[in-house]
C-alpha positions as CSV (number, residue, x, y, z in Angstrom):
1,P,0.0,0.0,0.0
2,A,0.9,3.6,-0.4
3,A,0.1,6.4,2.1
4,G,-0.9,10.0,1.3
5,S,-2.5,13.0,2.8
6,G,-5.9,14.5,2.2
7,K,-7.4,17.6,3.7
8,R,-6.3,18.3,7.3
9,P,-6.5,21.4,9.6
10,R,-3.4,23.6,9.4
11,G,-3.0,23.4,13.2
12,D,-2.7,19.6,13.2
13,C,-0.1,19.0,10.6
14,L,1.2,15.6,9.8
15,R,4.9,14.8,9.1
16,A,5.8,14.4,5.4
17,Y,7.8,11.6,3.8
18,S,10.6,12.7,1.5
19,A,9.1,10.4,-1.1
20,L,5.9,8.5,-1.5
21,P,6.3,5.4,0.6
22,V,5.3,2.0,-0.8
23,W,5.4,-1.3,1.2
24,V,5.3,-4.7,-0.5
25,V,4.3,-7.8,1.5
26,E,3.3,-11.4,0.8
27,D,0.2,-11.8,3.0
28,H,-2.4,-9.1,2.9
29,Q,-2.6,-8.6,6.7
30,D,1.2,-8.0,6.9
31,V,0.7,-4.4,5.7
32,L,-1.1,-3.4,8.9
33,P,2.1,-3.0,11.0
34,F,3.4,-0.6,8.4
35,I,0.1,1.4,8.6
36,Y,0.3,1.5,12.4
37,R,3.9,2.5,12.2
38,A,3.0,5.5,10.0
39,I,0.3,6.4,12.5
40,G,2.7,6.2,15.4
41,S,5.3,8.4,13.5
42,K,2.5,10.9,12.7
43,H,2.8,10.4,9.0
44,L,-0.8,9.2,9.1
45,P,-3.5,10.6,11.4
46,A,-4.8,8.4,14.2
47,S,-8.4,8.7,12.9
48,N,-10.5,9.4,9.8
49,I,-8.3,7.6,7.3
50,S,-9.8,6.7,3.9
51,F,-8.8,3.2,2.7
52,V,-8.8,2.4,-1.0
53,H,-8.8,-1.4,-1.4
54,L,-8.2,-2.8,-4.9
55,D,-8.8,-6.6,-4.5
56,S,-10.8,-9.6,-5.7
57,H,-11.8,-10.0,-2.1
58,P,-13.3,-7.5,0.4
59,D,-11.1,-8.6,3.3
60,L,-13.8,-7.1,5.6
61,L,-14.6,-10.0,7.8
62,I,-13.8,-10.0,11.6
63,P,-11.9,-12.6,13.7
64,V,-15.1,-14.2,15.1
65,N,-13.9,-15.0,18.6
66,M,-11.2,-12.3,19.1
67,P,-12.0,-10.0,22.1
68,A,-12.7,-6.5,20.9
69,D,-10.1,-5.0,23.3
70,T,-7.3,-6.9,21.4
71,V,-7.2,-4.0,19.0
72,F,-5.5,-1.9,21.6
73,D,-2.6,-4.4,21.9
74,K,-1.1,-4.2,18.5
75,E,1.2,-7.2,18.8
76,A,-1.6,-9.4,20.1
77,L,-3.8,-8.0,17.3
78,F,-1.3,-8.8,14.5
79,S,-1.1,-12.4,15.7
80,E,-4.9,-12.8,15.4
81,L,-5.3,-11.5,11.9
82,S,-5.4,-13.4,8.5
83,I,-5.9,-12.3,4.9
84,E,-9.7,-12.0,5.1
85,N,-10.2,-10.1,8.3
86,W,-7.4,-7.5,8.8
87,I,-9.2,-4.2,7.9
88,M,-12.2,-4.1,10.2
89,P,-10.2,-4.2,13.5
90,A,-8.5,-1.0,12.3
91,V,-11.9,0.4,11.8
92,Y,-13.0,-0.5,15.3
93,A,-9.8,1.0,16.7
94,G,-10.9,4.3,15.1
95,H,-8.2,4.6,12.5
96,I,-10.2,4.0,9.3
97,S,-13.5,5.7,8.7
98,Q,-14.0,5.2,4.9
99,V,-13.3,2.1,2.8
100,V,-13.5,1.9,-1.0
101,W,-13.5,-1.7,-2.3
102,L,-12.6,-1.7,-6.0
103,H,-13.4,-5.2,-7.4
104,P,-13.5,-7.1,-10.7
105,P,-16.9,-7.8,-12.2
106,W,-17.0,-11.5,-11.0
107,A,-16.2,-10.7,-7.4
108,Q,-19.6,-9.9,-5.9
109,Q,-19.2,-10.8,-2.2
110,I,-20.8,-7.5,-1.1
111,S,-23.6,-5.7,-3.0
112,E,-22.6,-2.8,-5.2
113,G,-23.1,0.8,-3.9
114,E,-22.7,2.7,-0.6
115,H,-23.1,1.1,2.8
116,D,-23.2,3.0,6.1
117,F,-23.2,1.0,9.3
118,L,-21.7,0.7,12.8
119,I,-18.9,-1.4,14.1
120,G,-18.5,-1.9,17.9
121,K,-18.1,-4.2,20.9
122,D,-20.9,-6.7,21.4
123,V,-21.9,-6.3,25.1
124,S,-22.8,-10.0,25.4
125,T,-19.7,-11.6,23.9
126,T,-17.1,-8.8,24.1
127,T,-16.3,-9.5,20.4
128,I,-16.3,-7.1,17.5
129,R,-19.6,-7.0,15.5
130,V,-21.4,-4.8,13.0
131,T,-24.8,-3.6,12.2
132,G,-24.3,-4.2,8.5
133,T,-27.0,-6.4,7.0
134,D,-25.3,-7.4,3.8
135,H,-25.2,-11.2,3.3
136,Y,-21.4,-11.0,3.5
137,F,-21.7,-10.1,7.2
138,L,-24.8,-12.1,8.0
139,S,-23.3,-15.4,6.7
140,D,-20.5,-15.2,9.2
141,G,-22.8,-14.3,12.1
142,L,-21.3,-10.8,12.4
143,Y,-24.5,-8.8,12.7
144,V,-26.0,-7.5,15.9
145,P,-28.5,-4.7,16.5
146,A,-27.0,-1.2,17.3
147,D,-28.3,-1.2,20.9
148,Q,-26.1,-4.3,21.5
149,L,-22.9,-2.5,20.6
150,E,-20.7,-0.3,22.7
151,N,-17.8,1.9,21.7
152,Q,-19.5,2.3,18.3
153,K,-17.6,3.6,15.2
154,P,-19.3,4.5,11.9
155,L,-18.0,3.0,8.7
156,N,-18.7,4.4,5.2
157,L,-18.2,1.6,2.7
158,H,-18.2,2.1,-1.1
159,V,-18.3,-1.0,-3.3
160,I,-17.3,-0.2,-6.9
161,C,-16.8,-2.5,-9.8
162,I,-14.0,-2.0,-12.3
163,N,-14.5,-3.6,-15.7
164,P,-11.3,-3.3,-17.7
165,T,-12.8,-5.2,-20.6
166,E,-15.7,-2.7,-20.9
167,A,-13.4,0.2,-20.8
168,S,-11.1,-1.3,-23.5
169,S,-14.1,-2.0,-25.8
170,S,-15.4,1.5,-25.4
171,Q,-12.0,3.0,-26.4
172,E,-11.7,0.8,-29.4
173,E,-15.2,1.7,-30.6
174,N,-14.2,5.4,-30.4
175,G,-11.5,4.7,-32.9
176,K,-8.6,4.9,-30.5
177,V,-5.5,2.7,-30.4
178,T,-5.6,-0.4,-28.2
179,S,-4.2,-0.3,-24.6
180,A,-1.2,-2.5,-25.5
181,K,-0.2,-0.2,-28.4
182,R,-0.8,2.9,-26.3
183,L,1.3,1.6,-23.5
184,K,4.1,0.9,-26.0
185,L,3.9,4.3,-27.5
186,N,3.8,6.2,-24.2
187,T,6.2,4.2,-22.0
188,D,8.4,7.3,-21.5
189,D,5.5,9.5,-20.6
190,I,4.1,7.0,-18.1
191,A,7.5,6.5,-16.5
192,S,7.9,10.3,-16.2
193,T,4.5,10.6,-14.6
194,T,5.2,7.7,-12.2
195,S,8.5,9.3,-11.2
196,A,6.9,12.6,-10.5
197,S,4.2,11.0,-8.4
198,S,6.7,8.9,-6.4
199,S,8.8,11.9,-5.5
200,M,5.9,13.9,-4.1
201,A,5.8,14.2,-0.3
202,P,2.3,13.5,1.1
203,G,2.5,16.8,3.0
204,D,2.5,18.6,-0.4
205,L,-1.2,17.6,-0.8
206,D,-2.2,19.5,2.4
207,H,-1.9,22.8,0.6
208,S,-3.4,21.8,-2.7
209,T,-6.9,22.6,-3.9
210,P,-9.6,19.9,-4.0
211,S,-9.5,20.0,-7.8
212,L,-5.8,19.4,-7.8
213,K,-6.2,16.4,-5.5
214,K,-8.8,15.0,-7.8
215,N,-6.5,15.2,-10.8
216,E,-3.8,13.5,-8.8
217,V,-6.1,10.6,-8.0
218,Q,-7.1,10.3,-11.6
219,N,-3.4,10.1,-12.5
220,A,-3.0,7.3,-10.0
221,I,-5.8,5.4,-11.6
222,A,-4.9,6.2,-15.2
223,P,-1.3,7.6,-15.6
224,N,-2.0,8.9,-19.1
225,K,-5.0,10.9,-17.8
226,G,-5.3,13.3,-20.6
227,E,-5.7,10.6,-23.2
228,T,-8.2,8.7,-21.1
229,L,-10.4,11.7,-20.6
230,S,-10.3,12.6,-24.3
231,E,-11.4,9.1,-25.1
232,C,-14.4,9.6,-22.8
233,S,-15.3,13.1,-24.0
234,A,-17.9,11.8,-26.5
235,S,-20.1,10.7,-23.6
236,S,-20.1,11.1,-19.8
237,S,-22.3,8.0,-19.2
238,L,-21.0,5.3,-16.8
239,H,-21.3,2.7,-19.5
240,E,-19.1,4.5,-22.0
241,C,-16.7,6.1,-19.6
242,P,-16.3,3.9,-16.5
243,I,-12.9,5.1,-15.5
244,R,-14.0,8.8,-15.2
245,E,-16.9,7.7,-13.0
246,V,-14.7,5.5,-10.8
247,A,-12.2,8.3,-10.4
248,K,-15.0,10.7,-9.4
249,D,-16.4,8.3,-6.8
250,V,-13.0,7.6,-5.3
251,C,-12.2,11.3,-5.1
252,Q,-15.4,12.1,-3.3
253,V,-14.5,9.5,-0.6
254,L,-10.9,10.8,-0.3
255,Q,-12.3,14.3,0.4
256,K,-14.1,12.9,3.5
257,G,-10.8,11.7,5.1
258,D,-7.8,13.5,6.6
259,A,-5.5,11.1,4.8
260,Y,-5.7,8.0,2.6
261,V,-4.0,4.6,2.1
262,L,-4.0,2.9,-1.3
263,D,-3.9,-0.9,-1.0
264,I,-3.3,-2.8,-4.2
265,D,-3.7,-6.6,-3.9
266,L,-2.3,-8.4,-6.9
267,D,-5.0,-11.1,-6.9
268,F,-7.2,-8.5,-8.4
269,F,-5.2,-9.2,-11.6
270,S,-4.3,-12.8,-11.2
271,V,-7.4,-14.5,-9.6
272,K,-9.7,-16.3,-12.0
273,N,-13.4,-16.5,-11.9
274,P,-13.8,-19.9,-10.1
275,F,-17.4,-20.4,-11.3
276,K,-16.3,-20.5,-15.0
277,E,-14.0,-23.4,-14.1
278,M,-16.6,-25.2,-11.9
279,Y,-19.5,-24.9,-14.3
280,T,-19.9,-25.0,-18.1
281,Q,-21.9,-22.4,-20.0
């Protein structure tokens, strides 16, 4: 994942990295110690972080039998986590307030759209539970009514589908070159953009305007932003210009937080649709 700054009051400034930090780990949950370390060093705020999660899986389950107070002992917490349940304890601890799950079309574990619910400590079991009623939470027995939770924290969850095939088809229909050819033609430009993004200290974003931050996020999603937007200029509909709509939705969520973390899980690109292998058409 990579950490960056969003809007934040001038009187409560975060420290700035000299370059955009990126941490690479094998198991998904192993990134959490780096996030906590950035919070401890005041490069990330202790609360109201927006978390952008690009993955084939939500990773939003909860260790079923883990006492809620475990989140306040980070070493004990890290030993309890696995790849499917490492984000929500950080939500209960108060660090993360917004989550964007960007998923491929076949991964539909949570229904599309915006979900607002509470996470807290179940007074009867002292474990972490949620008021979310999506089947994803119900099937694991994680739901309890709000009046059964103490130390409640709100979570704003956005589930957004990314369909690279649809985007590619739209571009080709508009008479543009294919993605593979465009990548070959613009390797130098993309490398230059990536280098510039990597050298930007997160603190630099604190003094930027909202429109500038939006452009930066669009660059992160599509490095050759100008070309992508020109391809979509013929229509602003979601069907014909999905990348623009995704960028807009993500930007709106980032504006709600004081900082953001971008988490890219490579199984988004490598995991196959298991149902196509299990069943014939």
